[in-house]
Backbone as JSON, one array per atom type, in Angstrom:
{
  "sequence": "XXXXXXXXXXXXXXXXXXXXXXXXXXXXXXXXXXXXXXXXXXXXXXXXXXXXXXXXXXXXXXXXXXXXXXXXXXXXXXXXXXXXXXXXXXXXXXXXXXXXXXXXXXXXXXXXXXXXXXXXXXXXXXXXXXXXXXXXXXXXXXXXXXXXXXXXXXXXXXXXXXXXXXXXXXXXXXXXXXXXXXXXXXXXXXXXXXXXXXXXXXXXXXXXXXXXXXX",
  "N": [[28.23, -57.46, -29.66], [28.46, -60.86, -30.5], [26.95, -63.89, -29.14], [29.02, -66.04, -27.19], [30.44, -69.01, -26.17], [32.85, -69.48, -24.9], [33.56, -68.9, -22.24], [32.24, -70.81, -20.81], [33.11, -73.28, -21.55], [34.79, -75.07, -20.12], [33.25, -76.09, -18.05], [30.79, -76.79, -19.04], [29.66, -79.36, -19.88], [29.69, -80.73, -17.44], [27.97, -79.24, -15.78], [25.64, -79.51, -17.23], [25.13, -82.27, -16.94], [24.79, -82.34, -14.18], [22.43, -80.88, -13.75], [20.55, -81.94, -15.6], [21.09, -84.64, -15.85], [21.49, -87.37, -18.0], [19.72, -86.53, -19.88], [19.82, -84.43, -21.82], [21.83, -85.18, -23.66], [20.81, -87.63, -24.42], [18.52, -86.79, -25.71], [19.63, -85.55, -27.93], [20.84, -87.72, -29.12], [18.73, -89.33, -29.95], [17.5, -88.58, -32.6], [19.54, -89.3, -34.34], [19.49, -91.81, -35.38], [18.09, -91.67, -37.7], [19.71, -90.72, -39.63], [20.99, -91.0, -42.85], [23.2, -93.4, -44.47], [26.53, -92.51, -45.51], [26.08, -89.77, -45.64], [26.13, -86.18, -46.13], [26.69, -84.04, -43.59], [25.72, -81.25, -41.66], [26.66, -79.75, -38.76], [25.72, -77.47, -36.35], [26.75, -75.23, -33.94], [27.88, -77.08, -32.12], [28.99, -77.26, -29.6], [30.85, -78.8, -27.03], [31.39, -80.99, -28.54], [30.46, -83.55, -28.08], [28.42, -84.7, -29.47], [29.6, -85.56, -31.82], [30.92, -87.93, -31.16], [28.72, -89.49, -30.53], [27.41, -89.69, -33.0], [29.33, -91.15, -34.35], [29.14, -93.6, -33.09], [26.78, -94.57, -34.17], [27.34, -94.48, -36.92], [30.32, -95.32, -37.89], [31.91, -94.73, -40.08], [32.15, -93.22, -43.37], [30.69, -90.84, -43.37], [30.44, -87.36, -44.21], [31.21, -84.61, -42.53], [30.49, -81.34, -41.64], [31.46, -79.14, -39.28], [30.4, -76.59, -37.37], [31.25, -74.11, -35.15], [31.21, -71.38, -33.01], [32.64, -70.7, -30.73], [35.93, -70.75, -29.78], [37.2, -72.21, -27.73], [35.35, -74.24, -27.23], [35.49, -75.46, -29.69], [38.11, -76.44, -29.67], [37.91, -78.49, -27.78], [36.12, -80.11, -29.13], [37.61, -81.04, -31.3], [39.09, -83.03, -30.2], [37.55, -85.22, -29.99], [36.45, -88.6, -30.67], [36.01, -89.52, -33.92], [35.93, -91.67, -35.53], [36.17, -93.17, -38.72], [35.0, -91.21, -40.12], [34.86, -88.2, -42.05], [35.71, -85.03, -41.01], [35.21, -81.59, -41.17], [36.25, -78.78, -39.57], [34.93, -75.68, -38.65], [35.54, -72.67, -37.32], [33.52, -70.39, -36.64], [30.72, -68.09, -36.97], [27.56, -69.34, -38.03], [26.2, -67.8, -39.9], [28.17, -66.69, -41.39], [29.11, -68.65, -42.97], [29.39, -70.47, -45.98], [28.63, -73.13, -48.17], [29.93, -75.44, -50.62], [28.29, -77.42, -51.64], [24.95, -78.83, -51.45], [23.52, -79.86, -48.35], [22.84, -83.02, -46.8], [21.83, -83.57, -44.25], [21.0, -81.58, -41.51], [22.05, -80.68, -38.27], [20.98, -79.31, -35.32], [21.25, -78.33, -32.02], [19.95, -77.05, -29.14], [20.41, -74.51, -30.08], [18.83, -72.4, -31.2], [17.57, -71.18, -29.07], [19.2, -69.21, -28.22], [18.73, -66.84, -29.5], [17.1, -63.72, -30.46], [13.84, -63.26, -31.97], [14.05, -61.99, -34.51], [16.74, -62.38, -35.24], [16.79, -65.17, -35.24], [15.09, -65.7, -37.43], [16.64, -64.83, -39.63], [18.96, -66.45, -39.43], [17.84, -69.0, -39.53], [16.75, -69.02, -42.13], [19.09, -68.9, -43.64], [20.39, -71.32, -43.0], [18.45, -73.09, -43.93], [18.64, -72.68, -46.68], [20.91, -74.07, -47.3], [20.34, -76.72, -47.11], [19.47, -79.64, -48.83], [16.7, -80.39, -51.08], [14.19, -82.41, -49.72], [15.89, -83.09, -47.7], [17.02, -83.78, -44.31], [16.35, -82.3, -41.13], [17.57, -82.28, -38.01], [16.52, -81.36, -34.99], [16.95, -80.24, -31.69], [15.66, -78.93, -28.74], [14.68, -76.76, -26.0], [11.33, -76.63, -24.65], [8.19, -75.2, -23.7], [5.62, -76.52, -21.81], [3.6, -75.8, -20.14], [4.12, -76.42, -17.5], [4.99, -75.12, -14.4], [7.6, -75.12, -13.34], [9.21, -75.45, -15.55], [9.2, -72.98, -16.85], [10.43, -71.38, -14.9], [12.98, -72.62, -14.62], [13.95, -72.35, -17.24], [14.05, -69.55, -17.48], [16.01, -68.97, -15.57], [18.24, -70.28, -16.7], [18.58, -68.92, -19.16], [19.11, -66.35, -18.25], [21.5, -66.79, -16.85], [23.27, -67.58, -18.95], [23.1, -65.33, -20.52], [24.39, -63.41, -18.97], [26.92, -64.6, -18.68], [27.76, -65.48, -21.24], [26.78, -63.76, -23.1], [24.39, -64.17, -24.6], [21.59, -63.43, -26.77], [18.89, -63.85, -26.16], [16.03, -63.7, -23.98], [13.89, -65.19, -23.72], [12.18, -68.06, -25.1], [12.35, -68.25, -28.6], [9.97, -68.5, -31.34], [10.38, -71.3, -32.53], [9.16, -73.47, -33.83], [7.41, -72.24, -35.57], [9.06, -71.27, -37.61], [9.89, -73.62, -38.88], [7.44, -74.47, -39.91], [6.74, -72.33, -41.62], [8.71, -72.59, -43.54], [8.05, -74.91, -44.78], [8.45, -77.54, -43.68], [8.1, -80.98, -42.71], [7.21, -82.91, -39.91], [8.84, -85.83, -39.18], [9.48, -87.58, -37.16], [9.44, -87.63, -33.59], [10.29, -86.97, -30.15], [10.04, -86.55, -26.62], [11.85, -85.36, -23.72], [13.02, -85.29, -20.31], [10.65, -84.78, -18.72], [9.04, -83.61, -20.74], [10.24, -81.17, -21.19], [12.28, -80.94, -22.96], [12.47, -81.21, -26.42], [12.93, -83.32, -29.18], [13.19, -83.45, -32.6], [12.64, -84.74, -35.89], [12.8, -83.29, -38.92], [11.59, -83.02, -42.26], [12.58, -81.55, -45.24], [10.52, -79.97, -47.57], [10.37, -80.11, -51.02], [10.71, -77.22, -53.01], [9.52, -75.32, -51.35], [9.34, -72.31, -49.41], [9.73, -69.59, -47.07], [8.16, -67.56, -48.07], [6.58, -68.71, -49.91], [4.91, -71.04, -49.1], [3.77, -74.44, -49.38]],
  "CA": [[29.08, -58.65, -29.61], [27.64, -62.07, -30.55], [27.11, -64.84, -28.04], [30.21, -66.88, -27.29], [30.45, -69.9, -25.01], [34.2, -69.76, -24.41], [33.61, -68.82, -20.78], [31.58, -71.97, -20.18], [33.59, -74.52, -22.17], [35.43, -75.98, -19.17], [32.3, -76.7, -17.11], [29.49, -76.93, -19.69], [29.14, -80.73, -19.81], [29.5, -81.12, -16.04], [26.75, -78.6, -15.29], [24.53, -80.14, -17.94], [24.84, -83.56, -16.3], [24.34, -82.07, -12.83], [21.04, -80.41, -13.77], [19.66, -82.74, -16.45], [21.53, -86.02, -15.99], [21.81, -87.69, -19.4], [18.56, -86.2, -20.71], [20.14, -83.58, -22.97], [22.56, -85.95, -24.68], [19.88, -88.64, -24.93], [17.64, -86.1, -26.65], [20.41, -85.33, -29.15], [21.13, -89.03, -29.72], [17.51, -89.94, -30.5], [17.26, -88.46, -34.05], [20.68, -89.72, -35.14], [19.15, -93.09, -36.02], [17.46, -91.4, -38.99], [20.74, -90.23, -40.55], [21.32, -92.02, -43.87], [24.62, -93.72, -44.65], [27.3, -91.69, -46.46], [25.44, -88.45, -45.73], [26.83, -84.94, -45.84], [26.02, -83.52, -42.41], [26.13, -79.96, -41.13], [26.38, -79.58, -37.34], [25.86, -76.06, -36.03], [26.74, -75.01, -32.5], [28.05, -78.41, -31.52], [29.49, -77.2, -28.22], [32.08, -79.53, -26.71], [31.61, -82.02, -29.55], [30.03, -84.89, -27.68], [27.55, -85.22, -30.52], [30.44, -86.24, -32.81], [31.15, -89.31, -30.71], [27.46, -90.21, -30.61], [27.21, -90.0, -34.42], [30.29, -92.19, -34.71], [28.61, -94.87, -32.58], [25.79, -95.03, -35.13], [27.99, -94.68, -38.22], [31.74, -95.08, -37.66], [32.62, -94.35, -41.3], [31.35, -92.87, -44.54], [30.03, -89.55, -43.27], [31.15, -86.1, -44.44], [30.63, -83.74, -41.51], [30.97, -79.97, -41.47], [31.18, -78.84, -37.87], [30.51, -75.15, -37.21], [31.15, -73.7, -33.74], [31.78, -70.04, -32.92], [33.52, -70.6, -29.56], [37.21, -71.43, -30.04], [37.47, -73.18, -26.66], [34.49, -75.38, -27.51], [36.03, -76.12, -30.88], [39.31, -77.18, -29.26], [37.44, -79.72, -27.15], [35.46, -80.92, -30.16], [38.62, -81.66, -32.15], [39.67, -84.17, -29.48], [36.56, -86.3, -29.96], [36.61, -89.73, -31.58], [35.09, -89.44, -35.06], [36.08, -92.88, -36.34], [36.68, -92.94, -40.07], [34.23, -90.15, -40.75], [35.65, -87.02, -42.39], [35.13, -83.85, -40.35], [35.79, -80.28, -41.43], [35.91, -77.88, -38.47], [34.88, -74.27, -39.01], [35.39, -71.86, -36.11], [32.89, -69.14, -37.09], [29.26, -68.06, -36.87], [26.98, -70.01, -39.18], [25.79, -66.83, -40.91], [29.34, -66.37, -42.21], [29.54, -69.88, -43.63], [28.72, -70.94, -47.19], [29.15, -74.45, -48.53], [29.91, -75.65, -52.08], [27.25, -78.38, -52.01], [23.81, -78.92, -50.56], [23.7, -80.8, -47.25], [21.78, -84.04, -46.63], [21.29, -83.53, -42.89], [21.4, -80.49, -40.6], [21.84, -80.98, -36.85], [21.04, -78.17, -34.41], [20.82, -78.7, -30.66], [19.98, -75.94, -28.19], [21.0, -73.39, -30.8], [17.95, -71.27, -31.49], [17.15, -70.48, -27.86], [20.15, -68.13, -27.98], [18.48, -65.69, -30.36], [15.83, -63.02, -30.61], [13.05, -63.72, -33.11], [14.57, -61.43, -35.76], [17.98, -63.08, -35.55], [16.4, -66.54, -35.56], [14.54, -65.73, -38.78], [17.74, -64.7, -40.59], [19.83, -67.63, -39.36], [17.08, -70.16, -40.01], [16.67, -68.95, -43.58], [20.41, -69.2, -44.18], [20.59, -72.77, -42.88], [17.46, -73.7, -44.83], [19.13, -72.59, -48.06], [22.02, -75.01, -47.48], [19.84, -78.1, -47.02], [18.89, -80.08, -50.11], [15.3, -80.77, -51.09], [13.95, -83.7, -49.06], [16.88, -83.32, -46.66], [16.52, -83.88, -42.93], [16.84, -81.34, -40.13], [17.42, -82.85, -36.68], [16.58, -80.23, -34.05], [16.65, -80.51, -30.28], [15.66, -77.69, -27.98], [13.73, -76.69, -24.9], [9.99, -76.18, -24.96], [7.35, -74.98, -22.52], [4.36, -77.25, -21.94], [2.65, -75.36, -19.13], [4.57, -76.73, -16.14], [5.56, -73.89, -13.83], [9.04, -75.24, -13.11], [9.9, -75.29, -16.83], [9.38, -71.55, -17.09], [11.41, -70.88, -13.93], [14.29, -73.15, -14.97], [14.36, -71.72, -18.49], [14.41, -68.16, -17.2], [17.31, -68.97, -14.87], [19.29, -70.67, -17.64], [18.8, -67.85, -20.12], [19.76, -65.24, -17.54], [22.87, -67.21, -16.57], [24.08, -67.53, -20.16], [23.13, -63.94, -20.98], [25.43, -62.73, -18.2], [28.23, -65.23, -18.88], [28.13, -65.72, -22.64], [26.24, -62.68, -23.93], [23.35, -64.59, -25.53], [20.59, -62.39, -27.0], [17.52, -64.17, -25.8], [15.54, -63.79, -22.6], [12.75, -66.11, -23.8], [12.26, -68.94, -26.25], [11.72, -67.78, -29.83], [9.0, -69.44, -31.9], [11.15, -72.15, -33.44], [8.25, -74.3, -34.63], [6.83, -71.39, -36.62], [10.0, -71.21, -38.72], [9.82, -74.88, -39.63], [6.17, -74.49, -40.65], [6.81, -71.34, -42.69], [9.62, -73.06, -44.58], [7.51, -76.1, -45.41], [9.0, -78.8, -43.17], [7.19, -81.97, -42.15], [7.79, -83.67, -38.8], [8.88, -87.25, -39.49], [9.57, -88.32, -35.9], [9.69, -86.74, -32.46], [10.28, -87.56, -28.82], [10.35, -85.57, -25.58], [12.71, -85.8, -22.63], [13.01, -84.48, -19.08], [9.25, -84.4, -18.46], [8.58, -82.82, -21.88], [10.92, -79.88, -21.25], [13.17, -81.0, -24.12], [11.85, -81.88, -27.57], [13.83, -83.68, -30.27], [12.35, -83.7, -33.76], [13.23, -84.97, -37.21], [12.01, -82.59, -39.93], [11.96, -83.24, -43.65], [12.37, -80.38, -46.08], [9.67, -80.23, -48.72], [10.95, -79.48, -52.19], [9.99, -76.1, -53.63], [8.85, -74.45, -50.4], [10.13, -71.36, -48.67], [8.93, -68.82, -46.12], [7.25, -66.67, -48.78], [5.75, -69.48, -50.81], [4.7, -72.38, -48.56], [2.75, -75.25, -50.05]],
  "C": [[28.2, -59.9, -29.6], [27.89, -62.97, -29.36], [28.33, -65.71, -28.27], [30.35, -67.68, -26.0], [31.85, -70.26, -24.53], [34.27, -69.81, -22.89], [33.05, -70.05, -20.08], [32.13, -73.31, -20.65], [34.08, -75.53, -21.14], [34.45, -76.66, -18.22], [30.96, -77.06, -17.75], [28.9, -78.33, -19.54], [28.84, -81.15, -18.39], [28.22, -80.52, -15.48], [25.51, -79.2, -15.95], [24.13, -81.45, -17.28], [24.29, -83.35, -14.89], [22.86, -81.71, -12.8], [20.11, -81.4, -14.46], [20.02, -84.22, -16.52], [21.95, -86.27, -17.43], [20.7, -87.29, -20.36], [18.93, -85.41, -21.96], [20.89, -84.35, -24.05], [21.68, -87.05, -25.24], [18.92, -88.03, -25.96], [18.35, -85.87, -27.98], [20.71, -86.64, -29.88], [19.91, -89.59, -30.46], [17.38, -89.79, -32.02], [18.39, -88.97, -34.92], [20.41, -91.02, -35.89], [18.55, -92.88, -37.42], [18.46, -90.89, -40.03], [21.1, -91.3, -41.57], [22.82, -92.25, -43.96], [25.24, -92.79, -45.69], [26.73, -90.29, -46.66], [26.45, -87.33, -45.54], [26.05, -84.23, -44.73], [26.61, -82.17, -42.02], [25.7, -79.87, -39.68], [26.68, -78.14, -36.97], [25.75, -75.88, -34.52], [26.89, -76.3, -31.73], [28.63, -78.43, -30.13], [30.79, -77.95, -28.04], [32.32, -80.72, -27.63], [31.17, -83.41, -29.18], [29.15, -85.53, -28.75], [28.35, -85.95, -31.6], [30.68, -87.69, -32.44], [29.87, -90.14, -30.79], [27.14, -90.58, -32.05], [28.1, -91.17, -34.84], [29.84, -93.57, -34.21], [27.58, -95.45, -33.55], [26.44, -95.37, -36.47], [29.47, -94.33, -38.08], [32.53, -94.67, -38.91], [31.62, -93.9, -42.36], [30.69, -91.51, -44.52], [30.98, -88.41, -43.6], [30.5, -85.06, -43.54], [31.3, -82.37, -41.55], [30.5, -79.5, -40.11], [31.46, -77.36, -37.63], [30.27, -74.77, -35.75], [31.88, -72.36, -33.59], [32.79, -69.9, -31.78], [34.8, -71.41, -29.78], [37.52, -72.48, -28.98], [36.61, -74.42, -26.82], [35.03, -76.18, -28.7], [37.26, -76.96, -30.54], [38.94, -78.51, -28.6], [36.83, -80.67, -28.18], [36.47, -81.68, -31.01], [39.28, -82.87, -31.5], [38.74, -85.38, -29.47], [36.89, -87.4, -30.97], [35.56, -89.63, -32.69], [35.23, -90.64, -35.99], [36.74, -92.59, -37.67], [35.83, -91.93, -40.83], [35.14, -88.93, -41.0], [34.97, -85.79, -41.8], [35.92, -82.6, -40.72], [35.31, -79.34, -40.32], [35.99, -76.43, -38.93], [34.58, -73.46, -37.75], [34.85, -70.47, -36.51], [31.4, -69.21, -36.8], [28.67, -68.64, -38.15], [26.58, -69.02, -40.27], [26.94, -66.4, -41.81], [29.83, -67.55, -43.05], [28.72, -70.15, -44.88], [29.4, -72.23, -47.62], [29.01, -74.68, -50.03], [28.83, -76.62, -52.54], [26.11, -78.31, -51.03], [24.03, -80.06, -49.55], [22.53, -81.77, -47.17], [21.07, -83.9, -45.29], [21.87, -82.33, -42.14], [21.11, -80.93, -39.17], [22.02, -79.7, -36.04], [20.51, -78.61, -33.06], [21.03, -77.51, -29.73], [20.68, -74.73, -28.8], [20.08, -72.18, -30.83], [17.46, -70.54, -30.24], [18.12, -69.37, -27.46], [19.71, -66.8, -28.59], [17.12, -65.03, -30.15], [15.13, -63.54, -31.86], [13.62, -63.24, -34.44], [15.85, -62.15, -36.19], [17.69, -64.52, -35.96], [15.92, -66.64, -37.0], [15.65, -65.69, -39.83], [18.6, -65.96, -40.61], [19.12, -68.87, -39.88], [17.03, -70.18, -41.53], [17.99, -69.31, -44.25], [20.7, -70.7, -44.14], [19.68, -73.52, -43.85], [17.97, -73.74, -46.27], [20.25, -73.58, -48.35], [21.59, -76.47, -47.46], [19.16, -78.48, -48.33], [17.4, -80.38, -49.96], [15.16, -82.2, -50.56], [15.03, -84.05, -48.03], [16.25, -83.32, -45.28], [17.15, -82.83, -42.05], [16.53, -81.94, -38.76], [17.59, -81.72, -35.66], [16.16, -80.66, -32.65], [16.7, -79.19, -29.52], [14.64, -77.78, -26.85], [12.37, -76.27, -25.42], [9.22, -76.01, -23.65], [6.01, -75.66, -22.75], [3.37, -76.93, -20.83], [3.04, -75.67, -17.7], [5.33, -75.53, -15.58], [7.09, -73.95, -13.71], [9.84, -75.1, -14.41], [10.2, -73.82, -17.09], [10.44, -70.96, -16.16], [12.81, -71.33, -14.3], [14.82, -72.51, -16.25], [14.82, -70.29, -18.26], [15.77, -68.07, -16.52], [18.45, -69.31, -15.82], [19.61, -69.54, -18.61], [19.49, -66.66, -19.48], [21.23, -65.55, -17.27], [23.75, -67.06, -17.81], [24.09, -66.15, -20.81], [24.26, -63.2, -20.28], [26.83, -63.28, -18.52], [28.7, -65.24, -20.33], [27.52, -64.72, -23.62], [25.2, -63.17, -24.96], [22.3, -63.48, -25.64], [19.31, -62.61, -26.21], [17.24, -64.12, -24.3], [14.27, -64.64, -22.56], [12.92, -66.98, -25.04], [11.64, -68.29, -27.48], [10.78, -68.86, -30.37], [9.69, -70.29, -32.98], [10.23, -72.93, -34.38], [7.65, -73.51, -35.78], [7.75, -71.33, -37.83], [9.97, -72.49, -39.55], [8.53, -74.96, -40.45], [6.21, -73.53, -41.83], [7.67, -71.82, -43.86], [9.23, -74.43, -45.14], [8.09, -77.43, -44.97], [7.89, -79.68, -42.6], [7.89, -82.72, -41.03], [7.68, -85.15, -39.11], [8.9, -88.11, -38.23], [9.84, -87.31, -34.79], [9.6, -87.49, -31.14], [10.64, -86.48, -27.8], [11.14, -86.21, -24.45], [12.57, -84.84, -21.45], [11.62, -83.88, -18.83], [8.75, -83.37, -19.46], [9.24, -81.45, -21.99], [11.85, -79.79, -22.45], [12.48, -81.79, -25.23], [12.89, -82.11, -28.66], [12.98, -84.11, -31.45], [13.17, -83.9, -35.03], [12.3, -84.32, -38.23], [12.51, -82.95, -41.32], [11.61, -82.01, -44.47], [11.54, -80.75, -47.3], [10.17, -79.43, -49.92], [10.07, -78.34, -52.69], [9.27, -75.19, -52.67], [9.84, -73.5, -49.77], [9.19, -70.52, -47.82], [7.9, -67.95, -46.83], [6.27, -67.41, -49.69], [5.53, -70.89, -50.31], [3.63, -73.13, -49.33], [1.5, -75.33, -49.18]]
}
C-alpha cells in the first residue's frame, strides 16, 4: 500500500507550525520568486495546498497549475485555497500514474522525496523529469543532514511517525541531490532554513541530458 497522508490532513499544518514555526512554508516560498509569468506549473504532493496561496501572492493570474496529490483529504483542503485568477487542475492520484499532454515549465516538489526508498525515488524522479521541458525549472524543498546531531534525531522521529501513521516507505533520507546531478540539472539558486535542516533549491534542466547520458 502506498503512502497516504489522509490520516494527518486535519493536524498536518498545526504540527508543522508547532515544531518548525514558519520555517517550512518560508522554505517553500523562497523559490517561487523565480517562477516566470504565464508558466505551466506542476505541483506534486502539495499537501493541504498552502503553497497555492503563496504562489497566488506572487502571481495572482496567468498561471496554469496542475496539482497532483494522492491523499483525498489533503486534496479537499487544497481545493478551498485562494488561487486568484490562476487556472488549477486538481488530480487526486500518485504522480507515477499521471501523464500530461504538454511539457511543463516549472515543477514544484516540497518534502516529497523523503517519503521514498532509493529505488522508488529513482523511478518517480525519472518520470517527473520527462514531463519538464528543456531549460525548465525544478523548485525542490526538503530536509538535509549537515552533521548536527539533533537533525538526525528529529528526522528519525519524523520518519518513524509518518511510517506508522501514513505508511511512508522511507526510514532515512534518499540521495536526492544525486538524482539531480545524474539528470543534468544546474543549481540556479538555493537557501537553507531552520539551522540548515531544510534546503530549498532552484534547479534548471539542461537540454539533452538524462541519467544515462549526462553532459
